[in-house]
N, C-alpha and C positions, 0 to 999 in steps of 0.2 A: 421436594422438588428433585428433578434430575440434573446432574452435573456431569460434564465430560472431563476426564483427567488424562494428561500425558503421563504414562506410567513407565517410561523408559522402553528400550528395546523396540523402537518403532511401533509402539502400541498405544492406542487410546482406549480407555475404559469408560463406561457410563454407569453411574451408581446413584442411589438416593442420597440426598443430603438435606439436613434441616436448615432452612434459611434463617439467618440471623437478622434482627431488626436493624435498620440503619442507625449508626451512631450520631453523635452531635456533628453537625456540619455535613452530614452525608445524605445522599439520596439513594433510595432503592429503585432499581430499574427492573421492570419485567422485560427481559431481553426477547426481542422478536426474531431477528435474524442475525447470524454471525457468518461472515465470509472467511474462508480459509485462504491464507496468503503464503507467499514464499518464505516469509519468516517462520510461520507455523511449520512449514515443511522442514526448515532447518532445525527447528526444535525436535520434530519427530525423528530426524536423522541422528540426533545426539550431538549436533554441532554446538549447541548452546547449553549443555548440561552444567557447565560451570556457573551459569546464571540462574537456571531453573531448578527449583526445589521439587524433587519427584516424590509423590505424585503431585501434579500441578494442574489447576484449572487454567487453561490458556484462552486466547481469543481476544481480539481488539478491534476487528472490523465489524461494527455492529450498529443495530438500531433497536429502539424499543420505546416504551412509555414509562413515565414516572409512576411507580406503584406506592411509594410511601416516602415521607419526609422525616429526616432526623431533626432534633432540636436545633434551633437557630438558623434554619434554612428559610430564606425569604425569596420571593420572586419566582417560585416554581409551584406547580399545582399537580395533583394526582391526575394522570391521564395525558399530560403533556408529551408530545412526541419528541424524542431526543436521540442524539448520538453522543459519543464521548471522545474527546481529544485525550488519548491515554498517556499523557506525560505529566509526571509529578517531579518537580525539581526542588532543590534545597534553598535556592535563593542566596546562598552564601559563598559558593565556590567561585574561582576566578572567571569561569565561563559565564555564570549568572551575573556576576558583578559587571562584566563587560557587555551585558545586554543580550547574551546568547543562552538564555535559560532553557530553550528547547533542546539544547545539546549540553545540558548540565553535566559536569564531570561526575556527579553522583546521581544521575538520572534514574528514576524509577519508571521504567516503561511498563505501564499497567497491562497485564495480560501476558507478560514475560517475567518480569522481576517480582510481580505481585499478582494475586488472582485476577483472572480475566472473565470474559463474557459468555463462555460456554456453560452457562448455568441458568436455571429458570429465574432466579432473582439475584441481582448483582448490586452490591453496595459500593458506591464510589463517592469521592468528595464532590460536593455540589459545584465547585469551581471547575471541574472537568467537563461539565455538561455543555453541549452545543445544541441550542433549540433548533427544531426543524419546522418548516412550514407545513401546514395541513395539506397542501397540494402535492407534497412529495410523498410517494408511497414508502412504507417502511422497508419494503424489499429493495427498492432502488437506494434508499438511504443507507443501507448496509455498505454501499460503495463510497460513502463520503470519505472515510479514512484513506483508502487507496487513491481516491481522486485528489485529496489534499497532498498526498505524497507527490503526485504528478504536478500539481500546481507549484509546489515548492521547488521541484526540479527545474521546471521551466523558468521560474523567477530567478533561481540561482544562476541559470545560464544567461540571464538578461536578454532573452530573445526578443527581438523587435519585429513589428509588422513588416512583412516582405522578406525577412531573412529565411535562409534555407537550413533545415535541420534533418540530420540523419538519426534515426532511432534504431539501434542494434538490439534486436529482441522484440518479438511480437506477441509476448505473453500479456497478461492483464495489465501490468504496470506499463509495459511498452506501448500498448494501444491507448491507455489513458494518457500517457505523455504525448503521444501523437495527437490525440483529440484536444488536449489542453493547448498544445502548441498551435494547432490549427485555429482554435477559438481565439488565441492571442494574435492571430494574423500571420503566422508562419506558414511556409511551404514545407511539407513533410514527406519524407520517404522512409519506409520501414524495411529493415533487413531481417528476414526470419527463415530459419531452416525448415521448420515443421510445415508441411503442406496444409494441414487443417487451419493452423493459425494464420498462414498466408491468406487463405481463403476468407477467413473472418475479417482480417484487416482490409483486404481488397474490397470486400462487401460493404465496408464503411467508407469507401471512397478514397482510400490511401493508395499511393503507388507502393507496391511491395516487390522486393527483390529477393532472389534466392542467393544465399552467400556462396553457393557452389559455382555461381557464374561470376563474370568479371564485374563485380559491383563497383570497384574503384574506377574503372573506365566510365561506367554509367554516371557516377557522381561527378567526375571531371567534366563530362559532356554537359550534364545538367547545370553545372555551375560555371560553364565557360572556362574551365581550366583553373578556377580559383580554389575550389574546395568549399565544403559546407561551413556556414557560420558557426553552427553548434552540432556536436555529436553527443548523443546520449548512449552510454554503454549500460544496457539493461539485461543482457543475456547471462552474465555471470560466467561465460566461457573464457578460458585462458587465451585461445586463439583470437577471440573477438577483442579482448583487451589489447593484445599485442598489435593488432592491425587497426584499431580504432583511430589512432592519431593520423593515419594516412588519409582519412576522409576530410580532415579539417583544413580550412584555409589558413593563410598567414594571419597570426594573431587570432585564430579561431579558438573555440572553447570545447573542451571535452569534459562532460559531466559523468562521473562514475556513480551510478544509481544502484547497481546490483550488489548484493552481499557476497563477498568472496571469502570463503572459509579458510583460505590459505593465500600467501603472497603470490602475486602474478608478475611475470616480466612485462615491462613497459618500455616502449621505444623512446627513451629520453633523448636520443640524438635528434629525432624528428621534433620533439618538444622544443629542444634548443634551437634547431635550425629555423623553425617557423614561429618562434616566440609564442607558443601555445599556452593557453591557460588550462590547467588541470584542476578540476574542482570535485569535491565530494558533496553529495546531497543525501542526507541521512533521514530526516524526519520531516517536520513541518512546524509552522507557527500558527497562531490563532487566525490570522487573516487568511491563511491558506485554507483553513476549514470553512470559513465564511464564503470564500470564493467557490470552493468545491460544492457546497450546498446549493449555491445559486446556479452553477453550471448543470448540476443534476436536475434541478427544479425546472430549468428552461429547456431541457432536452439536449443540451450541447454535448453531453456525455452519453454514449450509446449503451445505456445500462442493460437493456434486454439482450443485446448482442453479446455482452460479456458474460452474462449469467447462463451457464450451461444447464444447470438444474438446481433444484432445492430438495434437500433430504431432511428427514426428522433427526433429532439429536441422537436417537438410539443408533443411527446408521453412520455416525461420525467416522468410524474406522474405515468404512468403505469409501467415504468421501476423500479421506486422506490418501488411501491407496490409489484411487482413480487419478488424483492430482499428481501424486508421485510418479505414476506411470504415464503422465502426459495425455490422459484420456479426456481432459476437460479444460476449459478456460478458467471459469470461476464457479465454485460450488458454494451455495449458501446453506447453512444449517438453520432449519426452522426449529428454534430453541423451545418454543411453546408446544410444538406438536408432541403429544403423549404426556405432557406434564400433568394433565388432569387425572391420569391413571397411575401416576408414580406414587 
């Protein structure tokens, strides 16, 4: 089979590897599609080298079908369409014992801390599988994981129907948060600098603002001077973090979604003055995955608008380069393309 590896120095390599059979309690997946996300770009940039053993097979936004079952696996059949919730926790740390196993203090994020889905055959623990309905295409199903991120973010915010939300950043996760918030009954505005991303979000029916304009005045008028109920910081930009709290109403909520590779200044005076809630939203829980599957299956998530293109596994470097350069919204890797000749 072919497998793609992060090799350090902003480089992805593709090489032949011999697939191992699934061990006891494992399922082997024939990976169909794998999406490249912001976390993968952080890995490529070297920001996560302390966690990633080089060379490393990465990838966690995926879909596929069950190819083989290890000993002791019940309730699954070869050919079942599946995705993976890529979190393995120890069940013993303080976070797990408090009921927060999804952010286990010793969390194995599969595809980062252990081998991921950018390979023709991928062995994972059976408990990580999330079944997919036959009505959901495998291409769209590759967006289940990032959609689950968005579902978790919106749930963390406790957004209620009719409330107003500002999403700072109109990339894939920002648009997904906007779509989930809208499906939950929220009113949403997206703030995005890139004109192509503004066009994409506007084409999906969202009000989109250019941050070079007076967005604060617009939000104040939109909310009758109160401020937004919820602000999602998804851009990862230092200036956005500093100004994000200005959009929030008294006792409003700021949810930090973006990965920031270094500390950022935050306007704590505003947090104090308006009694704001500042929340982190890191990954997801199982019910977030189930909701994400349902939203994609019903068409509430604009999957086709988010997927810029699909490329074969051998072209993984070009896909990373295009995303690093801001040339695409979401690129899927067709992992099976070319496997038969490997």
